[in-house]
N, C-alpha and C positions, 0 to 999 in steps of 0.2 A: 363243534363247540368244545372249548377247553373244559376239562373236568375240575381243575383246581384253580385257585387264585394265583396270580403271578408273583406274589410275595415281594412286592416292591415296597421299599421303606419310604412310603409317602408321608410327608408332613401333615399334621392335623389341620384340616381346614377350619375347624371351629375355634382354633387358637387365635385367629385374627380378631374375632369379636370378643373373646375372653380377655385377651391382653390389651385391648383398646377400650375396655370398660363398656362393651356393648352386650355383655351377658344379661340374661333376663331371669332373675331369681325371684324368690317369693316376695321380697320387700320392694321389688322394682315396679310392681303393677298393682298399687292399692287404689281402688275406686275412690273418687272424690267424696262419695256419700258413705264411705265405710265407717263402721264403728270398730272399736278396738277392745280386745279381750285381755284381761290380766287375771292370773290365777292366785288365789290364796292357797298357800302351801303350808304343810305341817312344819312347825319350827322344832319339833321333837321327834325322836325316832320311834317311840312307842308310848301310846297314851289312849285313854278313853276320852271321847268327846263329851264333856259335861254340858256345855252350852255353846251356842253359836248365834250371836246377836248381830243381825244384818241391817237393822233399822237405819242406823246412821249412814251406812254405805249406800243404801237404796235412795236416801234423800240427798246424797251429795251432788254437787254441781256436775252436770254432764252425764250422770249415770242413767242408763236406759234400762238396765236389767241386772239382777244378781240371781245366780242359779246355784242350788245345792243338789245333793243326791235326791232328796225328796221332790224337788222341782222337776228333775229329769224323769223320775218315775211318773209324776203326775202328767207329764207331757207324752206318756206312752212309750218311753225309751226302755229297752232292755239294757240295764246299766252294767251287766256282768261282762267283763272282758273275756274273750276267747283265748284258750291256751292249750298247748299240747300236753298230754298226760301219758307217761310211759307205764308199762306193766311192771309190777314187782316180781321178784324171783318166785314167789309162791303163786303167781298167776293172778293175784288181785291187781287192781289199778292203783297207780300212784295217787297221792293226795291231790284234790282239786278244789281248794278253798276258793270262795268267790272273791274276785277283785273288782271293785266298783269304779266307775269312771270318776266319780267324786266320792270321797271317803264317807262311809256310813258308820256312825257310832264309834269308830276306832281308827287311829292312824298308826301306820306300821313302818314308815321310814321318813327321814327328813326330806321334805320336798313333795310328799304325796299331796295331790290336789284335793282341796276341801270344798272350795267354792270358786265361781268365776264371776268377775265383774265386767259388764259391757258398758262402755262409755264413749262419748264423742271423740275423745283423744286418748292416747296411751297414757299421758301424764295424769289425766283425770281418773282413768281406771286404776292406776297404781296408787294415786292418792286415796282413793276410796278403799283400797285394801287395808290401809292403815286404820280405817275407822271400824273395821270388823272386830268384834270382841269374841275371840275364840278361847274358851276356857276348857282346859284339859286336866285330867288326872293322870299323872305320869306313871308309867309302868317300867319295870326293868328292861333294859335293852339287851337283846340276845345278839351277841357279836361273834361268838366262836362257831366254827364249822364242825359241830360235834353234837351228839345227842344231849338233851337236857336243856335247862334254862327256862326262863319264862315262856310259856306257851304262846306262840304267835297266832296259830290257827288251831281250833279244836279238832279239825279234820286230820291234823298231823301230830300225833303223840310224839313227844320227845323232839318235836320240830323236824322230824325226818319226813321228807316229801316222798321218797321212793328208795327202794333197795333193788337195784336192777343188775342183771348179769347176762353174760353171753359166753359161750364156749362150753367146755366139758370140765367141770370143777374136779371131779374124781380122777379122770385120766391125767389131768395136770398135776394133781397131788402125787399120784403114783410116779409120774415122770420125774418130779423133783426128788422124790425119795431115792430114785435110781441114778440120779445125776452124778457125774464125776466132779462137777464144779457147779456151785450156785453163787450168783452175784446179785446183790440187792442194793437198791438206792432209793431214798426218799427224795421226791422231786416236787418243789413248790412252784406253781405257775401263778404269778402275782396278778392282782386285779388292775385293770386299766380302763380308761375312758376313751371312746372313739375320737372325740373332738374333731368332728367334721368342720371344714372351713366355714360352711354355712350352718347355723343351728337349725333345729326343727322349727317349722312354721306351717300355717295353713290359712285358708280363707274360704268362707262359705257364703253362698248367695242363692236365693230361690228365684227362679225365673219361670213364669207360666206353669207353676205347680211342680217344677223339677228342681232338684238340688244340684247346683254346680259347686263342686268341692275341689279346690286346688291345694296341693300340698307338695312339699319337697320330700319325695320318697323314692322307692326302688321299683315301683310298678303301680299301675292304676287299678287293675282289675280286682286284686285282693281287697283293696280299700273300698272299692265300689260294692263288693259283696258284703263287707262288714257294715258299711253304712246302711245298706238296704235292710240287712237283718236286724240290726240294733234299733233302727229308727222305724221299723215296721213299714218299709216302702217296697214297692215293686222295683225290681232291678232297673227297668226302663226309666224310672223316675230319678235315677242318680247318674250324674255325669261327673267323672273325675278327670282332672288334668294335672299334669306335672310340668313346671317350667324347667329351666336349667337347674341342676342340683349340684351344690358345692360339696360333694363327697357324701357317701353313705356308709360304706365299709360293713354292711350287714346291719348296722344299728338303725337304719331307716327302712328296713325291710318289712316291718310289722306295724300294725295299728297301735296308737298310744291313746291313753284316756282323754287327753285334751281335745282330740279331733272331734269327738262326738258332741260335747257341750257347745262347741263353736257352731256346729251345724244346727243344733237346736235353737241357739240364740238367734241365728239368722232367720229362722222360720218365725220365731215369736216376734222379733222386732220388725221384720219386713225389710231389713237393710243388710247389705254385705257386712260380715264380721271378719276381722283380720286378727291373727295372733302370730307373734314371732317371739320365741324365747331369747333371753339374753344368755351370755356365756355361762354365768354361774348357775342360772336356772337349768341350762343344758347339762352342766356337769352334775347337778343334783338329780336330774330326772331322765336323761338319755340312758338307755340300757348300757350297763357296763359289760366288760368282757373278761374272760378267763376266770381266775380265782378258784383254784382247785389244788389239792395236794394228793399226790399218788405215791404209793410204795410199789416199785417195780422190781420184779425178780426174773432173772434169766437162768435157765438150767442148761448146762453144756455137757457133752460127752467128752471122752478123753482127748479127742482131736479138736476140741473147742468149737464144735458145731452145736447150734442151739437145738435142744430137744423139747423145750417147753418155755412158755412165757406166761407170767401171772402178774396182774396189776389190780391193786385195790385203791380206789379213788374216793375221796370225799370232795364234793363240789358245793359251792355256795350259789343258791338260786336267788338270793336277796329276799325281800319280804313277800313276794308273790311269784306265781308262775308267770313268766313272760310268755309271749306268743310261741316261741320255739324253745324256751328255756330248758325244759326237761329233756329235750332231744339232743342238745348240744354235746354234753359230756357222756351220752349213752350211745344212741344210734349213730350219730355222726362221728364220735370218737372211735367207735368200733370199726368204721369203714376202712381205716388204714391202720388198725391196731398193730399188725405185724410188719408194717412197712414194706421194704423190698426184700425181706428175708423169708426163707423157706421154713416156716414154723407152722405146723399143723395141730399142735397141742397147746391150747390157750385157755385162759380163764380171765375174764374181766368182770370185776364187781364194782359197781358205782353206787354210792349212797349220796342222795341230794338232801341238803338241809336248808331250811328257811332261817334267815337272819334279819335283823332290823336295818337293812341296807337297801340301796337301789337294786332293782332287778338285774340279773345277769342273763345275757342272751347272745345272739350271734355277733361276732366281731371277726373281721377279715380272716377267713379260713374256717371258722365255726366248727370246732371239734377236731379238725385235722391238724392244725398247728399244735394243739394240746397233746394229741396222741403221738405225733412225731417227736415232740419235745421230750416226752417221757422216754420213748424208746431210744432215741439217739443219745440221751444223757446216760442211760444205763448201759448202752453199748460202749460208750466211751469209758465208763467206770470198769466194765468187764475187761476191756483191753488192758487197762492198767493192772487189775488184780490178777489176770491170767498171764501177764507178761507177753502179750501178743501185740504186734504192731496194729494200731487202730485201722489202718487201711486194709491190712491182711485179714483182720477179723471180719470185716464187712464182706470182703470178697469171698471168704470161705463160706459165708452164710447166704449169699445172694441167691435169689431164684434164678436158675439157669435159663438161658435163652430158649433151649429146646423144650422147656416146661410150659411155654405159653401156647394157648391161653391157659392161665393159671387160676385156679379157684382157691381163694384164701380161706383160712380157718373160720372167718366170720362171714363167708358167703359172697365176697366180691370176686368178679372174674376179671383179672388183669388181662387185657388183650395182647399186649406186646411189651417188650422191655429188653434193654441191652445195658444193664447197670454197670457191668465191668468196663465196658467201652467208655462210658461217661466218667467213671471214677478214674480211669487211667488218664483221660484227657485233663481232668482237673489236677491230678497229681503232677503231671508234666508242667502245668502252668504255675504251680506253686512251689516248684523246686527251689532250693536255696534257703529254706527256712532255718536250718542249723546255723548257717553263716550269719543270717540276720539276727538270730537270737544271741549269738556270741557277741556280735557288735553292740547290741543293746546292753548286754550284761556288762560290757566294758565301760559303759556310761552310767551304770548303776540302775538300769531299767530292767523290768521283767517283760519278756515277750512270750506270748502263748499262741498256739495254733489250734483251731477247733474245726472239726469236720462234722458235717451233717449230710447224710444221704436221705432225702425225703421222697415220698410219693403222696399224691393226693387224689381224691376222687371228685370229679365235677358233680354238682348236685343240682337240685331244682327240677322243675317240670321238664321232661325230655321232649315234650311236644311244643312246637312254636309255629306261628303263622307269619306270612308276609303278603303284602299286596302291592302291585305295581299299577300306577295310574298315569296314562299319557295325557298331559295337560294341553290346553289350546295354545299356550305360548311356546310350545315345543320342548318344554322341560318335562321331567318325570318325577312323580312322587313315589317314594318307597316307604310304605307304612310297615312299622315293625312292632313287635310285641314286647320288646325289652325296653329298658330305660337307662340311658347314660347317666352316670354320676361323676363324669369327668374322664372316662376311659378312652374317649376318642371314637365312639360309635359312628358318629356322622361321617367320619373319614373312612373307616374300615368297611362299613356297610355299602356306602356309595361306590367305593373302589371295587368291592367284590362283585356287585351287580354289573359294574362297567366291564370287569374282566370277563364275565360270563356272557355279556350281550353285545359289547361294542358301543353301548351308549356312553358318551363322554361323561366322566365322573362329575365334571363341573355342571352338567345338565341335570344331575340327580339331586333331589331334595329329600332328606330323610325326615319322616314324620313319626314322632313318638309321643308317648305320654298323653294320650287322649282316648278315653274309653268309648267315645262316640264315633271315632274315626277308625278304630280297630275293635272288632267285637270281642276278641280274646287275646290273651297274652300272659306269659309267665313271669314278666318282670326280670329284674337283674339280681343275681345272687348265686353263690356257689360256683363261680367261674363258668356259668352256662352260656353267657350272652352270645359271643361270636360263634361258638359251635352250633348252638341250636338255631340262631337266626340265619346263619349262612346256609345251614341245611334246609331251612324253610325257603330261603331265597332260591336255592337250586331247584326246589320243587316248583316254585312259582315260575321260574324261567322255563322249566319243562312244560308247564301248563300253557304258558304264553306262546311258546313255539308251536305246540300242538294246535292251539286255537288259530294261529295265523297261517298254518301250513295249507289247509284246504282253501282258504280265501285266496292266498297267493297262487296256488296251483291253477285256479280259474283264470287269474290274471296272466299267468305264464302259458296257459293252454296245455298243461301237462297233468298227469295223474298226481295225486297228493303224495303217493309213495315215492315219486321222483324228486320231490322237493327236500332239500337238506338245509340245515342252518350250520354254517361252518365259517370260521374266520370272520365272524361278526356280520355276515350277510346271508340272506337266503339265496339259493341258486338251484337251478335244475338243468340237466342236459338239454341242449337245443333251445334254451331261452337266454336272451341277452339281458333279461331283467334280473338285477342283483340288489334288491332293496335291503337297506339296514332296517333294524327294528323301528327306529324313529321314522324312517321313510314309509315303512309299512303302516305305521300308526296314522300318518298323515293321509295316506291313501284310504284307509278305513274311515277316517273322519269325513273325508270328501264324499265317500259313498254312503254315509249315514250309518255305518256299522259301529254304533256306540258300544256294542257288546264286545268289541275287540280292543277297547280302550282301557279296560280294567281287568286285571287278572289277579287271582288270589289262590293260595294253597296253604295247607297245613301239613307238617311233616313231623314224624316222631323218630328220634335218634334210635338206631338199632341197639346201642349200648352206651355206657359211660366211658369216657376216656380217663386215663390216669397219668397226668403230668408227673414227671419225676426229674430228679437231678441232684447234683452234689454242690454244696456250699462250703467254702473254706474261708474262715475269718482269721485274721491275725490281729491281735490286740497288743498294745504296749501299756504297761502300768508303771506309773511313777510311785515307788513304794513310800516316798516321803509324804505324798499328798493323797494317795489312793486314786488319783485321777486315771481313768481308763479310756484309752483312745483306740478306736478301730482303725488300724493302720493300713490294712490291705483287705480287700474282699473280692473273692473270685467265685463265679457261678458258671457251671456248665449244666445246661438244662436240656431236657428232651420234651419239647412241646409239639412234637410231630411236625407236620408242615405248617410253616408260619404264614399266616395270611398277610400280616404286615409286620416285618421284623422290628421296625422302629417302635411301634406301639407295644409290641410284646416286651421288648427290653425296658420300655418305660414303666410297664406294669411291674416288672421285676424290681426295678429301682424303687418304686413306691412301696412295694411290699417289704423289701429288705429294710427300708428306712423305718417302717413301722415296727419291724422286728427288733432293730437296733434300739429304737426308742424304748420299747418295753424292757429290753435286756439291760440297758444302761441307766435309764433315768425315769421312765414313766412308772408311777406307782400311786394307787389310791390308798389314802390313809384316813381312817376314822378314829375318833377318840372312844373311850369306853362307854360313852352315852350315845354313840351312834352319830355324832356330828361329823360331817365331812370336813376334814382339815385341808383337803386339796381341791378347793372349789373355785380356784382362779389360776391364771397362768403365773401368778406370783408364787404359787405353791405347788402346782403340778407342772413338771418339767417335760416339755416336748423337745425332741432332738432338733438341733439347729444345723445349718449347713456345714459349719465347721466340724461338727461331730460325725458327719457322714462322709466316708471316703469316696474316691472315684471307684466305680465298679468295673470289673473285667467280666464281661458276659459273652458266653459262647453257646451257640445252638448246635446240638448234635441230634438231629431229628431221627426218630424211629416212627414212621407214620402209623397213626392209629388205624385199626380196622373197624372201629366202632362208629365211624361216620364217613361219608363219601369224600370229605375234604382231607381226611387223614390227619386232622389237627387235634390238639389237646388244649383244654382251657389253661389260661396262664394268670388270671387276675389275682389269685391268692397265693400262688406258688412261692413268691418271694418271702412272705411272712412265715409260711409253713417251714421253710428251710432255715430262716435266719435265727430263730430263737436258740436252737441247740448249737448252731455254729458259733455264735458269739459266747454263749454260756460255756461250751466246751473249751473255747480258747481261754476264757478267764480261768477256768479250773486248771487248765494246763499251765498257765503262768504261775498260779498260786500253789501248785502241788509241792514245789520245792520249799514252800514256806510252811508246810505241814497242814495246809487247808484240805480237808476231805469233804466238806459240805459247803458248796458255794451255790447260793440261790439268788435269782434275780429279785430286784434290780441291783446292778453293780454300781451303786452310787459311790462317790469318793469316800464318804465316811465309812460305809460298810466295808469297802475294799481295804481301806487303811487299817481298820480294826482287824480284818482277817490277816493282813500282813503282820500285824503286831502280835496277835494272839491266836492265830489259827481260825478255825470255823467259828462263826458267830450265828446267833439266832436270827431268823428272818425278821425284817422290820415289820 
């Protein structure tokens, strides 16, 4: 049996149904007897609830039910949302204020759900919302990411949620005092909205005493556990499914308050209840991403080798702790704090603050793009201030190949790496920049080149399961514990199983997103899916071969030790019988051996993999308008062995596009009262096709030793590298204009002002 996938660039089989309108999303399967939910949301960022009059809404046409926080509590619901809390530097726990599914006594951001109306039609539910009289006493909105201001939660004095640190603060201080050179830079990472193609939605229905809950998410088992816990149900009484999902990007990885009242409403009414947010509702309430400011400092010796690295960060959590919120800019940021550089003396201090805004949580990369953005921006600044070529400065500080496995200052063990080889390849592919810059200058344009060398750590549960079932019609079901959000899992999983077994890929059906059909699963997030799922599939194939071997040995008249599975068939010396797995399954079915028709295994990755690579962006600025265009984009990545090169490259394209979007145009803006001013696509600018260049992508694999496939996750890598590559390119183009502080987003107005006046304040 071959150990690795064959790495064929197979086209995605699911695209046929997606591109012909046959996808099956949340709004595509609404039962005929379903009721519809609409949420009353806070119109202000911060206020006490003085009165909530629901009488007119409850009597409105078509309205079946109206629920508030008190109604949920009366129904036996634990209304407090679960969230991660990190430790403070002094050993105490970070703040853990209660966040209720429906607001109790006070609202803390525009869009916070206060009540839910259940009606026969969505129009009737929304009309009834207009009849609710919500009276509030406004409080000052806390908008700055700093201590002080109106207290949002009494559990968080000065609105500070936590003060977290990692590394050796004293050793870092001493190293800076002894440094030959010190370079510092303030780096702002602007707030963005994930804006998945399909907004969030869910549907709940009770059948024979069990809750069936369907939602567009990134895994069914976490949601199943939360529903059981909060609604006081036994886990077996909850069945969660997920249809096709139009994008998640980390934003759909966690439970949201709306899901639980919908489930309660379905139990009370005895009817299915369906909820789907609209785009503005999504922009107000889907977890936002990024929103942090860091001061980064690098200490160098006389040979410009880094001796210490220090970062102080303030991050915005929004009004409450979201599910992973406190972990994003702390634990996950620290995973790749030192990037690909050999730095053993570090100090990272992070303060988290509450503001009267939507919660901030995981967004494509979840902490790793933020960390690499800070590091690669200050590395670029260091090259300028030290007078060292930016390519050479990185080479001089790379972790050397002979140092692997390498344990970083924050405790990560990088298994392999060949950073200089990858940097040399991308440098060759981007040669000729000086000539292109001169040609643009002759036309009155500014051209800049930006380099980012990134590394990231795959995250999530390292354990995953797979189950193979031989069906009566000759096809095979492959049950998986991950959840596709558009990445092409149906193609890559089926092809991988085919490569390992000889079962034709077109005969394999991938089954996902159903907690009744797979008992466990880690869902999708952190670039874990193909690595963990393929590892589990290998374990299942081994189990399957081991189970069939003694059965076929009897058929062949040989000892089990004589039977081998190779080149897609079983065989043994002295026997002419060479069945494939499909043929062996049919033989077993005919013999009544149903135990051989289902095989399942769980496997745990030996370690995490660390995708890495170099991104080089070239941008062109029209100084008369400030318009910034990404003209060239080159990526050389080390993803280890590629299971499907076409899908891997597609993931890079998508990630880079999201990075370019944040760098050039995406930006969340609130007014001083906490009102979201970018709550529609009229005001929030997503990148369009004309703003995204053709990509040059090259794979230079260094197989990982952390899994049997030798692969490394690729789902978030594009975004991790893109932010600094584009920002450094803009800084390069503007350096000659006297600009020394260039922060995203590089909108035409901001860039024009920088060209005219030098650095400007962040928007």
